[in-house]
C-alpha positions in Angstrom: -31.2 -39.7 19.2 -33.4 -41.2 16.5 -34.5 -44.9 16.8 -33.4 -47.3 14.0 -36.3 -48.4 11.9 -36.5 -51.9 10.6 -38.9 -51.1 7.9 -37.8 -52.6 4.5 -37.0 -50.1 1.6 -37.7 -51.2 -1.9 -33.9 -51.6 -3.1 -34.9 -50.8 -6.5 -36.0 -47.2 -5.8 -34.8 -46.3 -2.4 -36.1 -43.2 -0.8 -37.0 -40.9 -3.6 -34.3 -38.2 -4.0 -37.2 -35.6 -4.1 -38.6 -36.6 -0.7 -34.9 -36.5 1.0 -34.3 -32.8 -0.5 -37.7 -31.9 0.6 -36.6 -32.2 4.2 -36.2 -28.4 4.8 -33.2 -27.0 6.6 -32.5 -24.2 9.0 -29.6 -22.8 10.3 -27.2 -19.7 11.0 -29.4 -18.3 13.7 -28.8 -14.5 14.8 -30.3 -13.3 18.3 -31.4 -9.7 18.7 -29.6 -8.1 21.5 -32.7 -7.7 23.7 -32.8 -11.7 23.3 -36.4 -11.3 22.2 -36.2 -12.4 18.8 -34.1 -14.8 16.6 -33.3 -14.5 12.8 -32.2 -17.5 11.1 -31.8 -18.8 7.3 -34.0 -21.5 6.0 -34.8 -23.1 2.6 -38.6 -23.8 3.6 -39.4 -21.5 0.8 -37.2 -23.7 -1.8 -34.3 -21.0 -1.5 -32.4 -19.9 1.6 -34.2 -16.8 3.0 -34.6 -14.8 6.3 -37.0 -16.3 8.7 -38.0 -14.8 12.2 -38.7 -17.0 15.1 -39.7 -16.6 18.9 -36.6 -17.7 21.1 -38.6 -20.2 22.9 -39.8 -21.7 19.8 -42.7 -21.9 17.3 -44.1 -18.9 15.5 -41.8 -19.2 12.5 -42.4 -16.6 9.8 -40.8 -16.0 6.6 -39.1 -12.2 6.3 -37.4 -12.1 3.0 -38.8 -13.3 -0.5 -35.8 -12.6 -2.8 -35.1 -14.3 -6.0 -31.8 -15.0 -5.0 -30.2 -16.8 -1.6 -29.6 -15.0 1.5 -25.9 -15.9 2.7 -25.3 -14.3 6.2 -27.0 -12.4 8.7 -26.2 -10.2 11.5 -28.2 -8.1 14.3 -26.9 -4.6 15.4 -25.6 -4.8 18.7 -27.9 -2.0 19.8 -31.0 -2.7 18.0 -33.1 -5.2 15.8 -31.5 -3.7 12.7 -30.5 -6.7 10.5 -27.7 -6.7 8.0 -27.8 -9.8 5.4 -25.9 -10.5 2.4 -27.0 -11.8 -0.9 -25.5 -12.6 -4.5 -26.6 -13.8 -7.8 -26.5 -17.4 -8.8 -24.2 -18.0 -6.0 -21.4 -16.1 -7.8 -20.2 -14.9 -4.5 -20.1 -11.3 -5.4 -22.2 -10.4 -2.3 -24.2 -7.4 -1.8 -25.1 -5.9 1.9 -28.6 -5.2 2.7 -30.4 -3.7 5.8 -33.7 -4.7 7.4 -34.5 -1.9 9.7 -35.8 -2.7 13.2 -37.0 -6.3 12.3 -39.4 -5.1 9.6 -40.3 -6.7 6.2 -38.7 -4.1 3.9 -34.8 -4.3 3.2 -32.7 -1.5 1.6 -29.3 -2.4 -0.2 -26.5 -0.8 1.3 -24.5 -1.8 -1.8 -25.4 -2.2 -5.5 -22.4 -3.2 -7.3 -23.3 -6.6 -8.7 -19.7 -7.3 -10.0 -18.0 -6.6 -6.6 -17.4 -8.9 -3.8 -18.5 -7.3 -0.6 -17.2 -9.5 2.2 -19.4 -8.6 5.5 -17.1 -8.1 8.4 -18.7 -6.6 11.6 -21.0 -3.9 13.4 -19.5 -1.0 15.3 -20.5 -1.6 18.9 -22.7 1.5 19.1 -24.4 0.2 16.0 -23.7 3.6 13.9 -21.6 2.0 11.5 -20.5 -1.4 9.5 -17.2 -2.5 8.1 -16.6 -4.9 5.2 -14.0 -5.7 2.5 -14.5 -5.2 -1.2 -12.5 -5.3 -4.5 -14.2 -2.5 -6.3 -10.7 -0.9 -6.8 -8.9 -4.0 -7.9 -10.5 -7.3 -8.4 -7.6 -9.0 -7.1 -7.5 -7.0 -3.8 -9.9 -6.7 -1.0 -9.9 -3.3 0.7 -11.5 -2.2 3.9 -14.6 -0.2 3.8 -16.6 1.6 6.5 -20.0 2.9 6.0 -22.0 5.2 8.4 -25.6 4.2 8.4 -27.2 7.6 9.0 -25.6 9.2 5.9 -24.8 5.9 3.9 -21.4 7.6 3.0 -18.6 4.7 2.5 -15.1 5.6 3.4 -12.2 3.5 2.2 -9.9 3.2 5.2 -7.5 0.6 4.0 -6.4 -0.5 0.7 -5.6 -4.2 0.5 -2.4 -6.1 -0.6 -4.4 -9.4 -0.6 -7.3 -11.1 0.7 -8.4 -9.5 3.9 -11.4 -9.5 6.2 -13.1 -7.5 8.9 -13.4 -9.8 12.2 -14.3 -7.3 14.8 -14.4 -3.6 15.9 -12.5 -2.8 19.2 -14.8 -1.9 22.2 -14.1 1.9 21.9 -15.1 1.7 18.0 -11.7 3.3 17.4 -10.0 0.3 15.4 -10.9 -2.7 13.2 -9.3 -6.2 13.9 -8.5 -7.8 10.4 -7.5 -11.1 9.4 -5.2 -11.1 6.5 -4.9 -14.4 4.4 -2.3 -13.0 1.8 -0.2 -15.7 2.2 -2.8 -18.3 2.5 -5.5 -19.6 4.8 -3.1 -21.6 6.9 -0.6 -18.8 7.2 -2.7 -15.8 8.5 -2.0 -12.3 10.1 -4.3 -10.5 12.6 -4.0 -6.9 12.2 -5.2 -4.0 14.3 -6.3 -0.9 12.0 -6.5 2.5 13.6 -9.4 4.3 12.1 -7.8 7.6 13.3 -4.4 7.6 11.9 -4.6 4.7 9.3 -1.8 2.8 11.2 -1.7 -0.9 10.9 0.0 -3.1 13.3 0.2 -6.7 14.5 -2.9 -7.2 16.6 -0.9 -10.0 18.9 2.7 -11.4 19.1 2.9 -14.0 16.4 5.7 -16.2 15.8 5.0 -19.0 13.0 2.0 -19.8 11.0 -1.3 -19.7 12.4 -5.0 -19.9 11.3 -7.3 -17.4 13.3 -10.9 -18.5 13.1 -12.5 -15.7 15.5 -11.9 -13.0 17.8 -14.0 -11.4 20.7 -13.3 -8.6 22.8 -13.3 -8.8 26.7 -16.3 -6.2 27.5 -14.0 -4.6 30.2 -11.2 -4.0 27.5 -8.8 -5.8 28.9 -7.7 -8.3 26.4 -9.2 -10.5 23.6 -10.4 -14.3 23.2 -8.8 -15.3 20.0 -9.6 -19.0 18.5 -6.6 -19.9 16.7 -3.7 -22.4 16.3 -1.0 -20.2 17.1 2.0 -21.9 18.2 0.1 -25.1 18.7 -1.0 -28.3 16.2 -4.7 -27.8 17.2 -7.1 -25.0 17.7 -7.3 -23.5 21.2 -9.1 -20.6 22.6 -6.0 -18.1 23.7 -6.0 -14.9 25.6 -4.2 -11.7 24.7 -3.6 -9.6 27.4 -3.4 -6.0 26.2 -1.5 -4.6 29.3 1.4 -7.3 29.0 1.0 -7.9 25.1 1.2 -11.5 26.0 -0.7 -14.4 24.6 -1.6 -17.5 26.7 -3.9 -20.7 26.2 -7.0 -20.1 28.0 -8.9 -23.5 26.9 -7.7 -26.3 24.9 -8.4 -30.1 24.3 -5.6 -32.3 23.7 -5.5 -33.8 20.2 -8.7 -32.1 19.1 -9.7 -29.0 17.3 -12.0 -26.3 19.2 -14.0 -25.5 16.1 -16.2 -22.6 18.0 -16.8 -20.7 21.2 -19.5 -18.7 22.7 -19.1 -16.4 25.7 -21.6 -16.0 28.4 -23.0 -12.5 28.9 -20.6 -11.4 32.0 -17.5 -13.1 29.9 -17.0 -15.4 32.9 -17.4 -18.7 31.1 -17.7 -19.9 27.8 -19.2 -23.0 25.9 -16.8 -24.9 23.4 -17.6 -26.8 20.6 -14.8 -29.7 20.4 -14.3 -31.5 17.3 -13.9 -35.2 18.0 -13.6 -36.9 14.5 -16.2 -34.8 13.2 -18.6 -34.8 15.9 -19.3 -32.0 18.5 -18.5 -32.7 22.1 -20.0 -29.5 23.5 -18.4 -28.2 26.8 -18.7 -25.5 29.5 -15.7 -24.0 31.2 -15.0 -20.9 33.2 -12.5 -18.3 31.9 -10.2 -19.2 34.6 -8.9 -22.6 35.6 -12.0 -24.2 35.9 -12.4 -28.1 35.0 -14.8 -28.2 31.8 -18.2 -29.7 32.1 -19.9 -31.5 29.2 -23.1 -30.8 27.8 -24.6 -33.8 25.8 -26.2 -32.6 22.6 -29.9 -34.3 21.9 -28.3 -36.5 19.6 -24.8 -37.2 18.3 -24.0 -34.7 15.4 -22.6 -31.3 14.9 -23.2 -28.1 16.5 -22.6 -24.7 14.5 -23.6 -20.9 14.9 -22.9 -21.2 18.8 -24.0 -18.2 20.7 -25.1 -17.4 24.3 -28.6 -15.6 24.9 -28.7 -12.7 27.6 -30.3 -15.2 30.1 -27.2 -17.6 29.6 -29.0 -20.1 27.5 -27.0 -21.7 24.6 -28.2 -21.4 21.0 -26.9 -23.5 18.2 -27.7 -24.9 14.8 -27.6 -28.9 15.2 -27.6 -31.6 12.6 -26.6 -35.0 12.0 -26.8 -37.7 9.1 -30.2 -38.2 10.2 -31.4 -35.1 11.4 -31.9 -31.8 9.2 -30.2 -28.7 10.5 -32.4 -26.6 13.0 -31.9 -24.3 15.8 -31.9 -25.6 19.3 -31.7 -23.9 22.4 -30.1 -25.2 25.7 -30.1 -24.3 29.5 -26.7 -25.4 30.5 -27.4 -25.6 34.2 -30.3 -28.5 33.4 -28.5 -29.6 30.4 -32.0 -29.6 28.7 -32.3 -28.9 25.0 -35.6 -27.6 23.1 -35.7 -27.2 19.4 -36.6 -23.4 18.5 -37.4 -23.9 14.9 -40.2 -26.5 14.1 -39.6 -29.2 11.5 -41.8 -29.2 8.4 -43.8 -32.4 7.8 -42.2 -34.5 5.2 -42.8 -37.9 3.5 -39.4 -39.4 5.0 -39.3 -41.5 8.2 -36.2 -40.3 9.9 -35.6 -43.5 11.5 -35.0 -44.9 7.9 -31.9 -42.9 7.7 -28.3 -44.4 8.6 -25.6 -43.2 10.8 -21.9 -43.7 10.0 -19.4 -45.8 11.8 -15.8 -44.3 12.2 -12.7 -46.0 11.3 -9.0 -45.6 10.5 -6.5 -47.1 7.8 -2.8 -47.0 7.9 -1.9 -45.5 4.5 1.2 -46.2 2.1 3.5 -44.6 4.5 2.0 -45.6 7.9 -0.2 -42.4 8.1 -3.4 -43.1 9.8 -6.4 -41.7 7.6 -9.6 -41.4 9.3 -12.7 -42.4 7.3 -16.6 -42.9 7.9 -18.4 -46.1 6.7 -22.2 -45.5 5.9 -24.1 -49.2 6.0 -26.3 -49.7 3.0 -29.9 -50.9 3.7 -31.3 -54.1 2.3 -30.1 -57.6 1.8 -26.4 -58.1 1.2 -26.0 -59.2 -2.7 -24.2 -62.3 -2.9 -21.0 -60.8 -4.4 -21.1 -58.0 -1.7 -22.0 -54.3 -1.7 -21.1 -51.8 -4.4 -19.2 -49.1 -2.8 -19.4 -45.2 -3.2 -16.4 -43.3 -2.1 -17.0 -39.6 -1.6 -14.2 -37.2 -1.0 -14.8 -33.7 0.6 -13.6 -30.6 -1.2 -11.1 -27.8 0.1 -8.7 -29.7 0.7 -8.9 -27.4 3.9 -12.1 -29.2 5.1 -13.4 -32.2 7.1 -16.1 -34.6 6.3 -18.4 -34.1 9.1 -21.4 -36.1 10.1 -23.9 -33.5 8.8 -27.0 -34.0 7.0 -26.7 -35.2 3.3 -30.0 -36.1 1.7 -28.4 -37.6 -1.6 -26.1 -39.9 0.6 -29.2 -41.3 2.3 -30.6 -42.0 -0.9 -27.8 -44.2 -2.1 -27.7 -46.1 1.1 -31.2 -46.7 0.5 -30.5 -48.0 -2.9 -28.0 -50.5 -1.2 -24.9 -48.9 -1.9 -22.1 -48.5 0.8 -20.7 -45.2 1.3 -17.0 -44.6 2.3 -16.1 -40.8 3.2 -12.4 -40.4 3.8 -10.4 -37.4 5.5 -7.4 -37.8 3.5 -4.2 -36.0 4.4 -4.9 -32.3 3.8 -8.1 -32.5 5.8 -8.7 -30.1 8.8 -9.5 -31.4 12.1 -6.7 -33.6 12.9 -4.0 -31.0 13.7 -1.7 -28.8 11.6 0.8 -31.3 10.6 -1.9 -33.5 9.1 -3.5 -30.6 7.5 -0.2 -29.4 5.8 0.8 -33.1 4.6 -0.5 -32.5 1.2 1.0 -29.1 0.9 2.6 -28.3 -3.0 5.0 -31.2 -3.8 3.1 -33.6 -1.8 -0.4 -33.2 -3.5 -0.4 -36.6 -4.9 0.1 -38.2 -1.4 -3.7 -37.7 -0.7 -4.4 -39.5 -3.8 -2.6 -42.4 -2.6 -4.4 -42.3 0.7 -7.5 -42.6 -1.3 -6.4 -45.4 -3.3 -4.9 -47.2 -0.3 -8.3 -47.1 1.5 -10.2 -48.2 -1.9 -8.0 -51.5 -2.3 -8.5 -52.1 1.5 -12.0 -51.7 1.5 -12.2 -53.9 -1.9 -10.6 -56.6 0.0 -13.6 -56.7 2.4 -15.6 -59.9 2.2 -18.8 -58.0 2.4 -17.7 -55.8 -0.6 -18.0 -56.5 -4.2 -14.3 -55.4 -5.6 -15.7 -55.2 -8.9 -18.2 -52.2 -8.1 -16.2 -49.5 -6.6 -17.3 -45.8 -7.7 -15.7 -42.6 -6.7 -17.6 -39.1 -6.3 -16.1 -35.8 -5.3 -17.0 -32.0 -5.2 -14.8 -29.1 -6.1 -11.0 -30.3 -4.8 -13.0 -33.8 -4.3 -13.7 -33.5 -8.1 -9.9 -33.3 -8.5 -9.5 -36.4 -6.4 -12.2 -38.3 -8.5 -10.4 -37.3 -11.8 -6.8 -38.2 -10.4 -7.9 -41.5 -9.0 -9.5 -42.5 -12.3 -6.3 -41.8 -14.0 -3.8 -43.0 -11.5 -5.6 -46.3 -11.0 -8.1 -46.9 -13.6 -8.4 -50.7 -12.9 -10.0 -49.9 -9.5 -12.9 -48.1 -10.6 -16.4 -49.1 -12.0 -17.7 -45.5 -12.4 -17.1 -41.8 -11.3 -18.9 -38.6 -10.7 -17.0 -35.2 -10.9 -18.9 -32.5 -9.5 -17.6 -28.9 -10.2 -13.8 -30.5 -9.7 -10.6 -29.3 -10.6 -9.2 -30.6 -13.9 -6.6 -28.4 -14.6 -4.6 -26.3 -12.3 -2.9 -24.2 -14.8 -6.0 -22.7 -16.2 -7.9 -22.8 -12.7 -5.5 -20.4 -11.6 -6.2 -18.1 -14.7 -10.3 -18.3 -14.5 -10.7 -18.6 -10.6 -12.2 -15.4 -9.0 -9.3 -13.2 -8.7 -9.8 -12.3 -5.2 -9.0 -16.1 -4.5 -6.0 -16.4 -6.7 -3.1 -15.7 -4.1 -4.8 -17.9 -1.4 -5.1 -20.9 -3.8 -1.6 -20.4 -5.3 -0.3 -20.7 -1.6 -2.1 -24.0 -1.6 -1.6 -25.4 -4.9 1.6 -23.7 -6.3 2.2 -20.5 -7.9 1.1 -20.6 -11.6 4.6 -19.1 -12.6 6.9 -20.8 -10.4 5.4 -24.2 -10.2 3.9 -24.1 -13.6 5.6 -27.5 -14.3 4.3 -29.1 -11.2 0.7 -27.8 -11.6 0.6 -29.3 -15.3 2.2 -32.6 -13.9 -0.6 -33.1 -11.5 -3.5 -31.8 -13.6 -5.6 -34.8 -14.5 -6.9 -33.2 -17.9 -3.4 -34.2 -19.4 -4.0 -38.2 -18.3 -7.7 -38.5 -19.4 -6.8 -41.1 -22.1 -6.0 -43.6 -19.0 -9.6 -43.4 -18.0 -11.7 -46.4 -18.4 -14.7 -46.0 -16.4 -17.7 -44.1 -17.3 -17.7 -40.4 -15.9 -20.4 -38.0 -15.0 -19.5 -34.4 -14.9 -21.9 -31.9 -12.9 -20.8 -28.2 -13.1 -22.9 -25.0 -12.4 -23.0 -22.3 -14.9 -22.2 -19.3 -12.5 -19.2 -21.1 -10.2 -16.7 -18.5 -9.2 -14.4 -20.8 -7.7 -13.8 -23.7 -10.0 -15.3 -22.2 -13.3 -17.2 -24.3 -15.7 -14.4 -24.6 -18.2 -12.8 -27.0 -15.6 -15.7 -29.4 -16.4 -16.1 -28.6 -20.0 -12.3 -29.7 -20.8 -13.2 -33.1 -19.0 -16.2 -33.6 -21.0 -14.7 -32.5 -24.3 -11.6 -34.5 -24.1 -13.1 -37.8 -23.0 -15.6 -37.6 -25.7 -12.8 -37.2 -28.1 -11.1 -40.3 -26.6 -14.4 -42.0 -27.2 -14.9 -42.8 -23.7 -18.3 -42.8 -21.9 -19.1 -39.5 -20.5 -22.0 -37.3 -19.6 -22.3 -33.7 -18.4 -25.1 -32.0 -16.5 -24.8 -28.1 -16.8 -26.9 -26.9 -13.7 -28.2 -23.4 -14.7 -28.0 -20.2 -12.3 -25.9 -21.9 -9.5 -22.5 -21.3 -8.4 -20.1 -23.5 -6.2 -23.1 -25.6 -4.7 -26.6 -25.7 -5.1 -28.6 -23.0 -3.3 -32.2 -23.9 -4.7 -34.0 -27.2 -3.8 -35.0 -27.7 -7.3 -31.2 -27.5 -8.3 -30.2 -30.2 -5.7 -33.2 -32.3 -6.6 -32.0 -32.1 -10.2 -28.4 -32.8 -9.8 -28.9 -35.5 -7.1 -31.4 -37.2 -9.4 -29.0 -37.4 -12.1 -26.2 -38.6 -10.1 -28.6 -41.2 -8.6 -29.8 -42.4 -11.9 -25.9 -42.6 -13.2 -25.0 -44.7 -10.3 -28.1 -47.0 -10.9 -26.8 -47.7 -14.5 -23.2 -47.9 -14.2 -22.4 -49.0 -10.3 
């Protein structure tokens, strides 16, 4: 764990944003089947691209040099052929590419820029790949299979909603599909026979479930399924093919298992357990064996969990004070080695701050978890100014990951509060569903209850509260500013939802049915959607507001931000807008991050 540094920071400027965004990030590792090469995605060049490195660390080299980001990578199960996806301006209309035998020359497998190609899986023999695409109907995702030798594509199933390919069966004769037609919280696992076209349920299912991943046992007797079927929290469940029976294989009471990785012999597995956002890594047998904890090199979050052929663990590790990097662990010794070397920067990581977990009883007694990030410097006489940052989703969780912009605010003497209001994941299905449909504004009430409680702290200046959020978090910002305008000194809406009615008309058509399941049907629930849309109450806003929106956003289109900007200008309210060019639902380029975060930092300096 990084030691805390007592060096003073100039509260007038803090740690420069450009220095913080220049701390490069590496994540999403993929291991070649022979165990001799790691591919990963890194923004060391300024944009997420493919890099190769040796499994034991060092010798990191850039492979792709595309004008757009690389989003996903996956090695063939039989060779060093690497499949990857890329889009244009983060528009999520992904195209598939192939990098044969870890070479440096890539070939496109698809070339339809207006079509979403949702990557799926390699066939176990490595001769075919499967994915879903909306080329036939922009609202529906069909299942596609390509033979790599001939490049011939077959449409093997027409979709009825949003579906994804999770895996092939070991014999290569069927595909396992995740169908989210009824929403991401009410999914089906389906088995598609490629010979007959028959589709049937993959496992016995009663009630709603979220399925995160599926791994077939190497001996063909069953499948490991990470889901919350019949439970409040995600667990690894075992589907016995012979008996068609599902049983819990690994679970942790009161906590989600976010990811798991099987050892090469499929006799044991590593579990990434979510404990208030932090990863507790455990190793357990696939029978009744007491799990053993494996300490991370520092408190943080582990993702992209995988097992190497020699039994070592590979993971992307990060924390609020550590940019993401690839690490390797010998589980027997519990010894971690960093695989991807850091890029020298200007920031002493010991100057960065770790959060402190806390909980608050909300208006109805529901406990709301949140993180408190302590500011640097000497406390002002009137107390610290506070910035509340609300995550998106809402089916997400604020995690203790690396956030360069947040560390800048802390270095400027701003306390940061990051809540997981009801509707967040990571705290069980009842909490996740506690804001669904007609209960939407209860999450806003959580935020307001938290703001009032924090404002009452003796070390806080109650007259200097700000609220910021991205995506659904942007809706929370606008709802807070219009519901309790007297609380807030300033606001920052980053590609947020302002009008649910027009959102359902303009968001990517392949996402509409899923969003309707979460927010409400645009026809049946039209009156309700209008009633919760902050755009109709913007006349109540008194605090100055900064709107940040990206021009190519496929999820929350720019019209959402433009409505807020134009209406507030019409009301004569203090409002500014930053339109970030050639980015989507987020910032892929370091230059874009620096531009946006610098604007937000300047806004907070002048208004908070």
